[in-house]
C-alpha positions as CSV (number, residue, x, y, z in Angstrom):
1,M,103.6,7.8,98.3
2,S,102.7,9.0,101.9
3,R,102.1,12.7,102.5
4,I,103.9,14.5,105.2
5,Q,101.6,16.1,107.7
6,K,102.4,19.5,109.0
7,P,102.0,20.3,112.6
8,E,99.0,22.7,113.4
9,A,101.0,25.2,114.7
10,F,102.2,25.8,111.1
11,A,98.8,25.5,109.5
12,A,98.6,29.3,109.4
13,D,101.9,29.5,107.3
14,D,99.7,28.0,104.5
15,R,97.4,30.7,104.1
16,E,97.9,33.3,101.4
17,Q,100.2,36.1,102.9
18,P,99.8,39.7,101.6
19,L,102.7,40.9,99.2
20,Y,103.2,44.1,101.4
21,A,102.3,44.5,104.9
22,D,102.6,47.7,107.0
23,R,105.4,47.9,109.6
24,V,104.5,46.9,113.1
25,R,106.4,49.4,115.1
26,V,108.7,48.0,118.0
27,Y,108.6,49.8,121.4
28,P,111.6,48.5,123.3
29,Q,111.3,48.4,127.3
30,A,114.0,49.3,129.4
31,V,115.7,46.4,131.2
32,Q,118.4,46.1,133.8
33,G,120.8,43.2,134.2
34,P,124.1,42.1,133.5
35,V,123.8,41.8,129.6
36,R,122.4,45.4,129.6
37,R,125.3,46.8,131.7
38,A,127.9,45.1,129.4
39,K,125.9,46.5,126.5
40,W,126.3,50.1,127.9
41,V,130.2,49.5,128.7
42,I,130.5,48.6,124.9
43,L,128.5,51.4,123.9
44,T,130.4,54.0,125.9
45,L,133.9,52.7,124.6
46,C,132.6,52.7,121.1
47,L,131.2,55.9,120.9
48,G,134.1,57.5,123.1
49,L,136.5,55.9,120.6
50,Y,134.7,57.3,117.5
51,Y,134.5,60.9,118.7
52,L,137.5,61.3,120.3
53,V,139.9,59.5,118.2
54,P,140.1,62.6,115.5
55,W,141.4,64.9,118.3
56,L,144.3,62.6,119.2
57,R,147.6,64.1,118.3
58,W,150.8,62.8,116.7
59,D,153.9,64.6,116.1
60,R,155.3,63.8,112.7
61,G,157.7,66.7,112.2
62,P,157.4,70.2,110.5
63,G,155.1,70.5,107.9
64,Q,153.5,67.2,108.5
65,P,149.8,66.9,109.8
66,D,149.8,65.9,113.3
67,Q,146.5,64.3,113.5
68,A,147.1,60.6,114.7
69,V,144.4,59.2,112.5
70,L,143.7,61.0,109.1
71,V,142.6,60.1,105.7
72,D,144.6,63.1,103.7
73,M,142.6,62.9,100.5
74,E,144.6,66.3,99.3
75,H,148.1,64.4,99.4
76,G,146.9,60.8,99.0
77,R,148.0,59.4,102.2
78,L,146.5,57.7,105.1
79,F,148.1,58.4,108.5
80,F,147.7,56.1,111.5
81,L,150.2,57.1,114.6
82,W,153.5,56.5,113.2
83,L,152.3,54.6,110.0
84,E,151.8,56.5,106.5
85,I,150.0,54.3,103.9
86,W,150.5,55.6,100.4
87,P,148.0,54.9,97.6
88,Q,149.8,52.2,96.3
89,E,150.0,50.3,99.4
90,V,146.4,49.9,99.2
91,Y,146.7,46.3,100.1
92,Y,147.2,47.1,103.6
93,L,143.8,48.4,103.7
94,T,142.5,45.1,102.0
95,G,144.6,43.0,104.6
96,L,142.8,45.1,107.4
97,L,139.5,44.4,105.6
98,L,139.9,40.7,105.5
99,L,141.2,40.4,109.1
100,G,137.9,42.3,110.2
101,A,135.7,40.1,108.1
102,I,137.3,36.9,109.1
103,A,137.4,37.9,113.0
104,I,133.7,38.6,112.5
105,F,133.1,35.2,110.9
106,A,135.3,33.8,113.8
107,A,133.1,35.5,116.5
108,T,129.8,34.1,114.9
109,S,131.1,30.9,114.8
110,L,132.1,30.8,118.4
111,F,129.1,33.1,119.9
112,G,126.7,33.8,117.2
113,R,125.6,37.3,116.0
114,V,127.5,39.0,118.8
115,W,129.0,41.5,116.3
116,C,125.3,42.6,115.5
117,G,124.1,42.5,119.1
118,F,126.8,44.5,121.0
119,T,129.1,46.2,118.3
120,C,127.6,46.8,115.1
121,P,127.4,50.8,114.4
122,Q,123.7,50.4,113.6
123,T,123.2,48.7,117.0
124,V,125.3,51.4,119.0
125,W,123.6,54.4,117.5
126,T,120.1,52.9,117.9
127,D,120.9,51.9,121.5
128,L,121.9,55.7,122.1
129,Y,118.8,57.0,120.0
130,M,116.3,54.6,122.3
131,L,118.1,55.9,125.5
132,V,117.2,59.5,124.4
133,E,113.9,58.7,123.4
134,R,113.2,57.0,127.0
135,W,114.6,60.0,128.9
136,I,112.4,62.4,126.7
137,E,109.2,60.5,126.2
138,G,109.3,57.7,128.9
139,D,109.2,53.9,128.8
140,R,107.6,51.6,126.6
141,N,104.1,52.1,128.1
142,A,104.1,55.8,128.1
143,R,105.1,56.0,124.4
144,M,102.6,53.5,123.2
145,K,99.8,55.3,125.0
146,R,100.9,58.7,123.3
147,D,100.9,57.3,119.9
148,R,97.7,55.8,120.3
149,K,96.1,59.1,120.7
150,E,94.2,60.5,118.0
151,R,95.0,64.1,118.9
152,W,98.2,65.2,120.7
153,S,98.2,67.7,123.3
154,A,100.8,70.8,123.2
155,A,103.1,68.6,125.6
156,D,102.9,65.6,123.7
157,W,104.0,67.8,120.6
158,G,106.8,69.3,122.8
159,L,108.1,65.9,123.5
160,K,108.1,64.6,120.2
161,I,109.6,68.1,118.8
162,G,112.4,67.7,121.5
163,K,113.2,64.2,121.0
164,H,113.8,64.5,117.3
165,A,115.8,67.9,118.0
166,A,118.1,65.5,120.4
167,W,118.3,63.0,117.6
168,V,119.2,65.7,115.0
169,V,121.9,66.9,117.1
170,I,123.4,63.7,117.6
171,A,123.4,62.9,114.1
172,A,125.0,66.1,113.2
173,I,127.7,65.6,115.7
174,T,128.0,62.1,114.4
175,G,128.5,63.3,111.0
176,G,131.0,66.0,111.7
177,A,133.1,63.4,113.7
178,W,133.2,61.1,110.4
179,V,134.5,64.3,108.5
180,M,137.0,64.9,111.0
181,Y,138.7,61.8,110.0
182,F,139.1,63.2,106.5
183,T,140.4,66.7,107.6
184,D,142.1,68.4,110.7
185,A,139.6,68.1,113.6
186,P,140.7,71.3,115.3
187,T,140.3,73.4,111.9
188,L,137.0,72.0,111.2
189,A,135.8,72.8,114.7
190,R,137.0,76.7,114.2
191,E,135.2,76.6,110.8
192,V,131.7,75.5,112.2
193,L,132.0,78.0,115.2
194,A,132.7,80.7,112.8
195,F,130.0,79.7,110.2
196,D,132.6,79.4,107.6
197,V,132.5,75.7,106.7
198,P,133.5,74.8,102.9
199,L,130.5,73.7,100.9
200,T,131.7,70.5,99.9
201,T,132.6,69.7,103.7
202,L,129.2,71.0,104.5
203,G,127.5,68.7,102.1
204,F,129.5,65.7,103.6
205,I,128.3,66.4,106.8
206,G,124.7,67.1,106.1
207,L,124.8,63.7,104.1
208,F,126.0,61.6,107.2
209,T,123.8,63.5,109.6
210,F,120.5,62.6,107.5
211,T,121.8,59.0,107.2
212,T,122.4,58.6,110.9
213,Y,119.1,60.1,111.9
214,L,117.3,58.2,109.4
215,L,118.9,54.6,110.1
216,A,119.2,55.0,113.8
217,G,116.0,56.9,114.5
218,W,113.5,55.9,111.9
219,A,114.6,52.7,110.2
220,R,116.2,50.6,113.3
221,E,115.1,47.0,113.3
222,Q,114.2,47.6,109.7
223,V,117.8,48.1,108.9
224,C,118.9,44.7,110.7
225,T,115.9,42.9,109.3
226,Y,116.0,43.7,105.5
227,M,118.9,45.9,104.7
228,C,121.6,44.2,106.1
229,P,122.9,41.1,104.3
230,W,124.8,39.5,107.2
231,P,121.7,37.5,108.4
232,R,121.2,35.7,105.3
233,F,124.4,34.0,105.5
234,Q,125.0,33.8,109.1
235,A,123.8,30.3,109.4
236,A,126.5,28.8,107.3
237,M,129.1,29.8,110.2
238,L,127.1,28.3,113.0
239,D,127.2,24.6,114.1
240,Q,126.3,22.5,117.1
241,D,128.8,24.1,119.3
242,S,128.1,27.8,118.4
243,L,126.5,29.8,121.4
244,A,123.7,31.8,120.7
245,V,120.9,33.5,122.8
246,S,118.1,30.8,123.1
247,Y,115.1,29.7,125.0
248,R,115.3,26.4,126.7
249,A,111.9,25.0,125.5
250,W,112.3,21.7,127.4
251,R,112.2,23.4,130.6
252,G,109.7,26.2,129.6
253,E,107.0,24.2,127.7
254,P,104.1,24.1,128.3
255,R,103.6,27.8,129.1
256,G,101.1,28.6,131.8
257,K,100.4,30.7,134.8
258,A,102.6,30.1,137.8
259,R,100.2,28.8,140.0
260,D,99.1,26.0,137.6
261,A,100.0,22.6,137.7
262,G,102.0,20.6,135.1
263,V,103.3,23.5,133.1
264,G,106.8,24.9,132.6
265,D,108.5,27.6,133.8
266,C,107.4,30.1,131.1
267,V,104.7,32.1,132.3
268,D,103.8,33.8,128.9
269,C,104.4,37.3,130.5
270,R,106.1,38.3,127.1
271,A,108.9,40.2,129.0
272,C,111.4,38.8,126.6
273,V,109.4,40.1,123.6
274,N,109.0,43.7,125.1
275,V,112.7,44.3,125.6
276,C,113.8,43.2,122.1
277,P,114.8,46.1,119.7
278,T,113.7,44.1,116.8
279,G,110.4,42.8,118.2
280,V,111.1,39.2,117.8
281,D,110.0,36.5,120.3
282,I,113.1,34.3,121.1
283,R,110.6,31.4,122.2
284,D,110.2,30.8,118.6
285,G,113.8,29.9,117.9
286,M,116.6,31.2,115.8
287,Q,115.3,33.9,113.6
288,L,116.5,36.1,111.0
289,A,115.8,39.1,113.2
290,C,117.4,38.1,116.1
291,I,120.5,40.0,116.6
292,N,121.6,38.0,119.7
293,C,121.9,41.4,122.0
294,G,121.0,39.2,125.2
295,L,118.3,41.8,126.3
296,C,115.8,39.1,126.7
297,I,117.9,37.2,129.2
298,D,118.0,40.0,131.8
299,A,114.2,40.4,131.3
300,C,113.6,36.7,131.8
301,D,115.9,36.2,134.6
302,G,114.3,39.2,136.5
303,I,110.8,37.5,136.1
304,M,112.1,34.2,137.3
305,T,113.8,35.9,140.4
306,K,110.5,37.3,141.2
307,L,108.9,34.2,140.8
308,G,111.4,32.2,142.9
309,R,112.7,30.1,140.2
310,E,116.0,29.2,138.6
311,K,117.5,31.7,136.2
312,G,118.4,30.6,132.8
313,L,115.3,30.0,131.0
314,I,116.8,32.2,128.0
315,G,120.5,32.2,127.7
316,F,123.4,31.5,125.6
317,E,123.2,28.2,124.5
318,T,124.6,25.7,122.0
319,V,122.1,23.8,119.7
320,G,123.6,20.5,120.9
321,N,123.2,21.2,124.7
322,L,119.5,22.0,123.7
323,A,119.0,18.5,122.2
324,A,120.9,16.9,124.9
325,A,118.6,18.6,127.9
326,E,115.3,17.8,125.8
327,A,116.4,14.1,125.6
328,A,117.4,13.9,129.4
329,T,113.8,15.5,130.4
330,A,111.5,13.8,127.9
331,A,110.3,11.4,130.6
332,I,109.9,13.8,133.4
333,P,107.0,15.8,133.6
334,P,106.9,19.7,133.1
335,G,108.1,21.7,136.0
336,P,110.9,22.7,138.2
337,A,111.8,18.9,138.4
338,R,113.4,19.4,134.9
339,C,115.7,22.0,135.6
340,A,118.5,20.1,137.4
341,P,118.4,16.9,135.1
342,G,118.3,19.2,131.9
343,M,121.3,21.6,133.1
344,A,123.2,18.2,134.0
345,A,122.8,16.9,130.5
346,R,124.7,20.1,129.3
347,R,128.6,20.0,128.2
348,P,131.0,23.1,128.1
349,A,130.7,24.7,124.6
350,Q,133.7,23.4,122.3
351,L,135.5,26.7,121.7
352,L,138.5,24.6,120.0
353,R,137.0,22.7,116.9
354,P,138.3,22.7,113.1
355,R,136.7,25.8,112.1
356,T,138.2,27.8,114.9
357,Y,141.6,26.5,113.9
358,L,140.8,27.3,110.2
359,Y,139.7,30.9,111.3
360,A,143.0,31.4,113.5
361,A,145.1,30.0,110.8
362,A,143.7,32.5,108.5
363,L,144.0,35.3,110.8
364,T,147.7,34.5,111.5
365,L,148.3,34.1,108.0
366,I,147.1,37.2,107.0
367,G,148.2,39.2,110.1
368,G,151.7,37.7,109.5
369,I,152.2,38.8,106.1
370,M,151.0,42.1,106.6
371,L,153.7,42.4,109.8
372,I,156.3,41.1,107.4
373,G,155.3,43.8,105.0
374,L,155.2,46.7,107.3
375,A,158.6,45.2,108.7
376,S,160.2,45.2,105.4
377,R,159.1,48.4,104.2
378,V,161.8,50.4,102.6
379,P,161.7,54.3,102.7
380,V,162.7,54.8,99.1
381,S,161.2,52.8,96.0
382,V,161.4,53.3,92.3
383,E,159.2,52.7,89.3
384,A,160.4,52.5,85.6
385,L,157.7,53.4,83.2
386,R,159.1,52.9,79.6
387,D,157.4,55.1,76.9
388,R,154.7,53.0,75.0
389,S,154.0,55.6,72.2
390,P,156.5,55.2,70.5
391,L,158.0,51.7,71.9
392,F,161.2,53.0,70.4
393,V,162.7,55.9,68.3
394,R,165.2,55.3,65.7
395,L,167.9,58.3,65.5
396,A,169.5,59.9,62.7
397,D,172.8,58.0,63.5
398,G,170.9,54.6,63.4
399,G,170.7,54.2,67.2
400,I,167.8,53.1,69.0
401,R,166.6,55.3,72.0
402,N,164.1,54.3,74.6
403,S,162.6,56.7,77.1
404,Y,161.6,56.0,80.5
405,T,159.9,57.9,83.6
406,L,161.4,57.1,86.8
407,K,159.4,57.8,89.8
408,I,161.1,57.8,92.8
409,S,159.2,57.5,96.2
410,E,160.4,59.0,99.5
411,R,158.5,58.2,102.5
412,R,160.8,59.9,104.9
413,H,160.4,63.6,105.7
414,S,163.9,64.6,104.5
415,P,165.3,64.6,101.1
416,D,168.0,62.2,100.0
417,R,170.8,62.2,97.2
418,L,171.0,59.0,95.2
419,A,173.1,58.0,92.5
420,V,171.3,56.3,89.5
421,A,172.8,53.1,87.9
422,V,171.6,51.0,84.6
423,E,173.0,47.6,84.5
424,G,172.4,45.0,81.8
425,L,173.4,47.4,78.6
426,P,174.9,45.8,75.8
427,P,178.2,47.2,74.8
428,G,178.5,50.7,73.4
429,A,175.3,51.5,75.0
430,A,174.8,55.0,76.5
431,W,172.1,56.6,78.9
432,Q,171.5,59.9,80.7
433,V,169.2,61.3,83.4
434,L,167.8,64.5,82.5
435,D,167.7,67.2,85.5
436,A,170.4,65.4,87.1
437,H,173.1,68.4,87.7
438,E,175.8,66.4,89.2
439,T,177.6,63.3,89.3
440,D,179.3,61.0,92.1
441,A,182.5,59.8,92.2
442,A,181.8,56.9,90.0
443,G,180.5,59.2,87.3
444,R,176.9,58.2,87.7
445,P,174.2,60.8,87.8
446,V,172.7,62.1,91.1
447,V,169.0,63.0,91.7
448,A,167.2,64.3,94.9
449,T,164.3,62.7,96.5
450,R,161.3,64.6,97.3
451,P,160.3,64.6,101.1
452,D,157.4,62.8,101.5
453,G,156.8,62.6,97.9
454,V,157.2,61.3,94.6
455,A,159.9,62.6,92.2
456,E,159.8,62.2,88.4
457,F,163.0,62.1,86.1
458,R,163.4,61.3,82.6
459,L,166.0,58.6,81.4
460,F,167.1,58.0,78.0
461,V,168.8,54.7,76.8
462,V,170.3,54.6,73.2
463,T,171.9,51.5,71.7
464,S,173.5,50.7,68.3
465,P,170.6,48.7,66.2
466,L,173.2,45.8,65.6
467,G,172.5,42.6,67.5
468,R,171.4,39.1,66.7
469,P,168.4,38.7,64.0
470,D,166.0,37.6,66.9
471,E,167.2,39.9,69.9
472,E,164.4,42.5,70.1
473,S,164.7,43.1,74.1
474,T,167.3,43.4,76.5
475,P,166.5,43.3,80.3
476,L,167.8,46.1,82.3
477,I,168.0,46.9,85.9
478,I,168.0,50.2,87.4
479,R,169.4,50.8,90.5
480,L,169.4,53.7,93.3
481,L,172.5,53.8,95.2
482,P,173.5,56.5,98.2
483,A,175.6,59.4,96.6
484,E,177.9,59.0,99.3
485,G,178.3,55.4,99.1
486,G,176.6,52.7,101.0
487,A,173.8,49.8,100.3
488,E,171.5,50.1,97.6
489,R,168.2,51.8,98.3
490,A,166.1,50.4,95.4
491,S,166.1,48.6,92.2
492,V,163.6,48.0,89.6
493,G,163.8,45.8,86.4
494,T,162.7,46.8,82.8
495,T,163.3,46.3,79.2
496,F,165.1,47.6,76.4
497,L,163.0,47.4,73.0
498,R,164.3,47.6,69.4
499,P,163.7,46.4,66.0
500,R,164.5,43.0,64.7
501,T,167.3,43.4,62.6
């Protein structure tokens, strides 16, 4: 059996690696270009939405919270504009999570880790923290030079303390904004200014402040590389037509100085490595730590412009196009002559392909189900909870009684009067609703709902023990009808149990 020879470039991988290695700190360099400008726009939009949404108001009537987006833990409600989601409607939140997950899967299939590179909260806040770091401490070279000093001067200490103080302020504002989604934003702001914040609220603000400061200020690329599970299975969503940040090795190799003959366009300036927020070298191919932020594209394009060469040595490219360009330029000597044939071998990325249709169908199906559910929501619903201990009671006259708890949920902000009707009872059966002090024209008991809440009533159903020997249960239907007449508002099925005679 022949033995496969490993390339010399991978010989170092055979050497024994240490179980633990110290972290190599990353010093990202500032860069300008279209990708960086797009990231600034997305960062501003994401942060603006996060910090400002709790301050949006929405009038829901007297006695109701007027915050547009609010998780009301005290009353068990989620308010989103005109929608009010109850705890028993948690499936809507499940649907939103599914939609978000499938949307990220689809985006990854089309454009690689675009979520990680542009909109992930870890990326957004890390970008903000690095911006503040550059404002205070300077760019890459200044920070590296300062950190290499054996002893810092008073000015160095001042810059360091100022940077961390700014980070803590941003983290505190971030933690406070998160808590505002669970409590009234103006009320919390007044409590903070008056130094009268409840201890529980203060604890959560402190928790989110600490995690923001730790993850965005200290952990940074460690979160993306080691803590986040997404890089571990992203490869399963990529195919030959997925766009991802790639180095066009067919054009850049072999590397060498610009004035050398017989070399590619890559001059090994390491500008792409210096701007990377995770410290990877995109020239080594697709890697676990690469978040597809595209900053290396701006850095490389800037170098190519200075050298008078075509841009695009690094760009968003598909695996299929990389292979096609490699084959088209195999017989051409390294140098600028490869650029035109290599780019001509490319074909437009196939955005519409089987997995795209699959993701679109899943999004349409789940979104359609949620829309139908929202459109068919009824303002009133009823549950009938039969007592289970005991299942039934034998009365002194031989009758059998079942007891139920009726839970009537009213999702409107005004009460309603509803008549209760029980159908399916055998002849001679009787029933009554406790706390029903009036009846409608048909003699049915009338109950009042609780505005934006759940009202509970006790229902007793009594029947004779007589019946077929094998008859142990009888299906019942409980209906809620408007007391003044009209269409049925809600109904629920249950059973009446009795011993076998």
